[in-house]
C-alpha positions in Angstrom: -40.1 14.0 15.6 -37.3 12.7 17.7 -35.7 9.4 16.7 -33.2 7.1 18.4 -31.3 5.0 15.9 -29.1 2.0 16.8 -26.1 1.1 14.7 -26.0 -2.0 12.7 -25.9 -1.4 9.0 -24.5 2.1 8.9 -24.9 3.4 5.4 -28.8 3.1 5.1 -29.0 4.8 8.5 -26.9 7.7 7.2 -29.1 7.8 4.1 -32.2 8.3 6.3 -30.5 10.9 8.4 -29.4 12.8 5.4 -32.9 12.7 3.9 -34.5 14.0 7.1 -31.9 16.8 7.4 -32.9 18.0 3.9 -36.7 17.5 4.1 -37.5 17.6 7.8 -34.8 19.8 9.4 -36.7 20.1 12.7 -36.5 16.3 13.3 -33.9 15.2 15.9 -31.7 12.1 16.0 -29.7 10.3 18.6 -27.4 7.5 17.3 -26.4 4.6 19.7 -23.5 2.9 18.1 -20.2 1.1 18.4 -16.8 2.4 19.2 -15.3 -0.9 17.9 -16.8 -2.8 15.0 -15.0 -5.9 16.3 -14.6 -5.4 20.1 -12.3 -8.5 20.7 -9.9 -7.3 17.9 -10.3 -3.6 18.9 -11.0 -2.6 15.3 -12.3 1.0 15.3 -15.8 1.6 13.9 -16.4 4.6 11.6 -19.9 5.1 13.1 -19.0 7.9 15.4 -17.1 9.8 12.8 -19.8 9.6 10.2 -22.7 10.3 12.6 -20.9 13.2 14.4 -20.0 15.1 11.3 -23.8 15.3 10.6 -24.3 17.0 13.9 -26.1 13.9 15.4 -25.5 13.0 19.0 -23.5 9.7 19.2 -23.9 7.5 22.3 -21.5 4.6 22.7 -23.4 1.3 23.2 -22.6 -2.4 23.4 -24.8 -5.5 23.3 -24.1 -9.2 23.1 -24.4 -11.2 20.0 -26.8 -14.1 20.5 -26.1 -16.4 17.5 -23.0 -18.7 17.3 -22.5 -18.7 21.1 -21.3 -22.0 22.8 -23.8 -23.4 25.2 -21.6 -22.8 28.2 -21.6 -19.1 27.4 -25.3 -18.6 27.1 -25.9 -17.7 30.8 -23.3 -15.0 30.6 -24.7 -13.8 27.3 -28.2 -13.6 28.9 -26.8 -11.5 31.8 -25.1 -9.2 29.3 -28.4 -8.8 27.4 -30.2 -7.9 30.6 -27.6 -5.3 31.3 -27.9 -3.9 27.8 -31.7 -3.7 28.2 -31.3 -1.8 31.4 -28.8 0.6 29.7 -31.3 1.0 26.8 -34.1 1.9 29.2 -31.9 4.6 30.7 -31.1 6.1 27.3 -34.7 6.0 26.2 -35.8 7.7 29.4 -33.1 10.3 29.0 -33.7 11.2 25.3 -37.5 10.5 25.2 -37.7 9.6 21.5 -40.9 9.3 19.6 -39.5 6.3 17.8 -36.8 3.7 18.1 -35.4 2.9 14.6 -33.2 -0.2 14.2 -31.1 -1.0 11.1 -30.4 -4.5 12.2 -27.5 -5.9 14.3 -27.7 -7.0 17.9 -27.3 -3.5 19.2 -31.0 -3.1 18.2 -32.4 -6.0 20.3 -32.1 -4.6 23.8 -33.4 -1.2 22.6 -36.4 -2.9 20.9 -37.2 -4.8 24.1 -36.8 -1.7 26.3 -38.8 0.5 23.9 -41.6 -2.1 23.8 -41.9 -2.1 27.6 -41.9 1.7 27.7 -44.6 2.2 25.0 -42.2 3.6 22.4 -42.9 2.5 18.8 -40.3 0.3 17.2 -39.4 0.2 13.5 -36.6 -2.1 12.0 -35.2 -2.2 8.5 -33.8 -5.3 6.9 -31.3 -4.7 4.1 -30.6 -8.3 2.9 -32.6 -10.8 0.8 -32.9 -13.0 3.8 -33.8 -12.2 7.4 -30.9 -11.3 9.8 -30.9 -13.2 13.1 -31.0 -9.9 15.1 -33.9 -8.5 13.0 -35.9 -11.7 13.4 -35.7 -11.2 17.1 -36.3 -7.5 16.9 -39.4 -8.0 14.7 -41.1 -9.7 17.7 -41.1 -6.3 19.4 -41.5 -4.0 16.3 -44.6 -2.2 15.2 -43.4 -2.6 11.6 -40.6 -4.3 9.6 -39.4 -2.6 6.5 -37.7 -4.8 3.9 -35.5 -4.0 0.9 -36.4 -7.1 -1.2 -39.6 -9.1 -1.5 -37.6 -12.3 -0.9 -37.1 -11.5 2.8 -40.8 -11.2 3.6 -41.1 -14.8 4.7 -38.7 -14.3 7.6 -40.9 -11.9 9.4 -44.5 -11.6 10.7 -46.6 -11.0 7.6 -48.8 -8.3 9.1 -45.8 -6.2 10.1 -43.9 -6.2 6.8 -43.7 -3.2 4.6 -41.7 -3.1 1.4 -39.7 0.1 1.0 -36.4 -0.8 -0.7 -32.9 -0.1 0.6 -32.0 3.6 1.1 -28.8 4.8 -0.4 -26.7 7.9 0.4 -27.5 10.5 -2.2 -24.1 12.0 -1.8 -22.8 9.0 -3.7 -24.4 10.4 -6.8 -22.9 13.9 -6.8 -22.6 15.1 -10.4 -19.0 16.3 -10.3 -17.3 15.1 -7.0 -13.9 16.5 -6.2 -10.9 14.3 -7.0 -9.5 12.8 -3.7 -6.6 14.9 -2.5 -4.4 11.8 -2.1 -4.6 10.9 -5.9 -2.1 12.3 -8.4 -3.0 15.1 -10.7 -2.2 12.9 -13.7 -4.3 9.7 -13.6 -2.9 6.4 -14.7 -4.2 5.3 -18.1 -5.0 1.7 -17.1 -8.6 0.9 -16.0 -9.3 1.5 -12.3 -10.1 -1.4 -10.0 -11.7 -0.5 -6.7 -11.2 -3.0 -3.9 -13.2 -3.0 -0.7 -14.2 -5.4 2.1 -16.9 -3.1 3.4 -16.7 -0.8 6.4 -14.5 -3.2 8.4 -12.4 -4.3 5.5 -11.8 -8.0 4.7 -8.8 -9.9 5.9 -9.4 -12.5 3.2 -9.4 -9.9 0.4 -6.5 -7.9 1.9 -4.3 -11.0 2.0 -5.2 -12.2 -1.5 -4.5 -8.7 -2.9 -1.2 -8.5 -1.1 -0.1 -11.8 -2.6 -1.4 -11.0 -6.1 -0.5 -7.3 -6.3 2.4 -7.2 -8.8 0.3 -9.2 -11.3 -2.9 -7.2 -10.7 -1.0 -4.0 -11.4 -0.1 -5.2 -14.8 -3.8 -4.8 -15.8 -5.2 -2.2 -13.5 -4.5 0.8 -11.3 -6.0 0.2 -7.9 -7.7 2.0 -5.0 -7.9 -0.3 -2.1 -10.1 0.4 1.0 -8.6 -2.0 3.5 -10.3 -1.3 6.9 -9.1 -0.1 10.2 -6.3 -1.8 12.2 -7.1 -4.5 14.7 -5.0 -5.6 17.6 -3.7 -8.4 15.4 -3.1 -6.7 12.1 -2.6 -3.2 10.7 -3.8 -3.8 7.1 -2.8 -0.5 5.7 0.7 -0.6 7.1 1.2 -4.1 5.8 -0.1 -3.3 2.4 2.0 -0.2 2.2 5.1 -2.2 3.0 4.2 -4.5 0.1 3.8 -1.5 -2.1 7.2 -0.1 -1.2 8.8 -3.3 -2.5 7.3 -2.9 -5.9 9.0 -1.2 -8.9 8.5 2.5 -8.8 6.2 2.5 -11.8 3.9 0.0 -10.0 4.0 1.9 -6.8 2.3 4.9 -8.6 -0.6 2.6 -9.6 -1.7 1.5 -6.1 -3.4 3.6 -3.4 -4.5 2.1 -0.1 -6.8 3.7 2.4 -8.3 2.6 5.7 -11.6 4.4 4.8 -12.9 6.5 2.0 -15.4 9.3 2.5 -18.7 9.6 0.7 -17.3 12.3 -1.6 -14.3 10.1 -2.4 -16.5 7.1 -3.0 -18.6 9.1 -5.3 -15.6 10.0 -7.4 -14.4 6.3 -7.3 -17.8 5.0 -8.5 -17.8 7.4 -11.4 -14.2 6.5 -12.5 -13.9 2.8 -11.6 -14.0 0.2 -14.3 -14.7 -2.7 -12.0 -14.9 -3.6 -8.3 -13.5 -6.4 -6.1 -15.5 -6.8 -3.0 -17.4 -8.8 -0.4 -21.2 -8.9 -1.2 -22.9 -7.2 1.7 -26.4 -6.0 0.9 -25.6 -2.3 0.9 -22.5 -2.7 -1.3 -24.5 -4.7 -3.9 -27.3 -2.1 -3.8 -24.8 0.7 -4.4 -23.1 -1.2 -7.3 -26.4 -1.8 -8.9 -27.4 1.9 -8.5 -24.1 3.1 -10.1 -24.0 0.4 -12.7 -20.6 -1.1 -11.9 -19.6 -4.7 -12.5 -17.9 -6.6 -9.7 -16.0 -9.7 -8.7 -17.5 -10.9 -5.5 -15.9 -13.0 -2.8 -18.9 -13.6 -0.5 -18.4 -14.0 3.3 -18.9 -17.8 3.7 -20.2 -17.7 7.3 -22.9 -15.1 6.6 -26.4 -16.0 8.0 -28.5 -18.0 5.5 -25.5 -17.6 3.1 -26.9 -14.1 2.5 -23.8 -12.7 0.9 -23.8 -15.3 -1.9 -27.5 -14.6 -2.5 -26.7 -10.9 -2.8 -23.9 -11.6 -5.2 -26.0 -13.9 -7.3 -28.4 -11.0 -8.1 -25.7 -9.4 -10.2 -23.9 -12.6 -11.3 -27.1 -14.2 -12.6 -27.8 -11.0 -14.6 -24.4 -11.1 -16.2 -23.2 -8.1 -14.3 -20.7 -9.8 -12.0 -18.6 -12.9 -11.2 -18.4 -14.9 -8.0 -15.2 -16.4 -6.6 -15.9 -18.5 -3.5 -13.6 -18.0 -0.6 -12.8 -21.7 -0.5 -11.4 -21.5 -4.0 -9.8 -18.1 -3.7 -6.1 -17.8 -4.1 -3.7 -15.3 -5.6 -3.9 -17.3 -8.9 -7.6 -17.7 -9.0 -8.1 -14.0 -8.2 -5.7 -12.9 -11.0 -7.5 -15.2 -13.4 -11.0 -14.0 -12.4 -10.0 -10.4 -12.8 -8.5 -11.1 -16.2 -11.9 -12.5 -17.2 -13.6 -9.3 -15.7 -11.3 -7.1 -17.9 -11.9 -9.2 -21.0 -15.7 -9.2 -20.6 -16.0 -5.7 -19.2 -18.2 -4.2 -21.9 -20.8 -7.0 -21.5 -20.6 -6.9 -17.7 -21.0 -3.2 -17.7 -24.0 -3.3 -20.0 -25.8 -5.8 -17.8 -24.9 -3.9 -14.6 -26.5 -0.7 -16.0 -29.6 -2.7 -17.1 -30.1 -3.8 -13.4 -30.8 -0.1 -12.5 -34.3 -0.5 -14.0 -35.3 -2.8 -11.1 -34.3 -0.4 -8.3 -37.4 0.5 -6.2 -38.5 4.2 -6.6 -37.6 6.6 -3.7 -36.8 4.0 -1.1 -35.5 6.5 1.4 -38.6 8.7 1.2 -40.8 5.6 1.6 -38.9 4.4 4.6 -39.0 7.8 6.3 -42.7 8.1 5.6 -43.1 4.7 7.3 -41.0 5.9 10.3 -43.3 9.0 10.6 -46.4 6.8 10.5 -45.0 4.3 13.1 -44.0 7.1 15.4 -47.6 8.3 15.6 -49.0 4.9 16.6 
């Protein structure tokens, strides 16, 4: 089977590719993705790096975002969409895949339209508990829509919906991952707080941490994944400057990285006490799988307030806390993390208990569905 995948949510796509590499080594993949995760800010995407190291052909691709556009811009957006559909048809004709597989995001829409017109089956996967705008459009052209949570079924045509669960990268569950080379041989004795804003990083979280850092390091040692630079801000450089102004003892408690590899993340998940993060669907799924409590600052402008809904799954179970971005400040962040530390045992216990609700073999189920759709 030959599959063309479009970028959107990266980590479940990688999980599927890894699964196929292990169980169906003759299957072939082409990945159409972004060079920049935020084109206007020129923030580099990690899609090409992660896909290419798996030996998968990476094809740079762009498509317009349809939601949130001002009325005056819609004609230009429509022209851009037509151009993206034409480019999609060229790529589909060149690679001749048996299946187009979307993981959400507007890169998938022109491919879905093009594939439908060319008789190529379309499968899309929804990671969130709602229905993404792009996936709701893509579902109109899809043969099947795979969902991660039963709550999102109502957003898609009922006859197309298949419940599979959300695939996770199995490399995150390595029994004894290597210690990241950039960490000291003698680990700090304080509990480890892992901070992440997702693949792109979070400007909000980065700024809050920068302001609160001296106080945070009184209670924690920290690994902070901050995201790639943009044309407006180099987060890592700015955070390292703040670090350099700390007392020497505190400098040895703070490690900032633009990106962490899967092996590094596996080590972090096994050694972290708590996590400070946004609440994207894949991050929350991973935290549930590894049983880690978290303080969430949901992205407020997410579609259907999906990040808050994701965070509430853990918060309502007693496995996490939510700090709204509107109320977030250095002071409220410090206070919330003190509560996290004080209640850690209970939060951890509830986080581990959530593992019982994880669907069985989601990656295998999703790939079995892909094979079935490819044969239609």
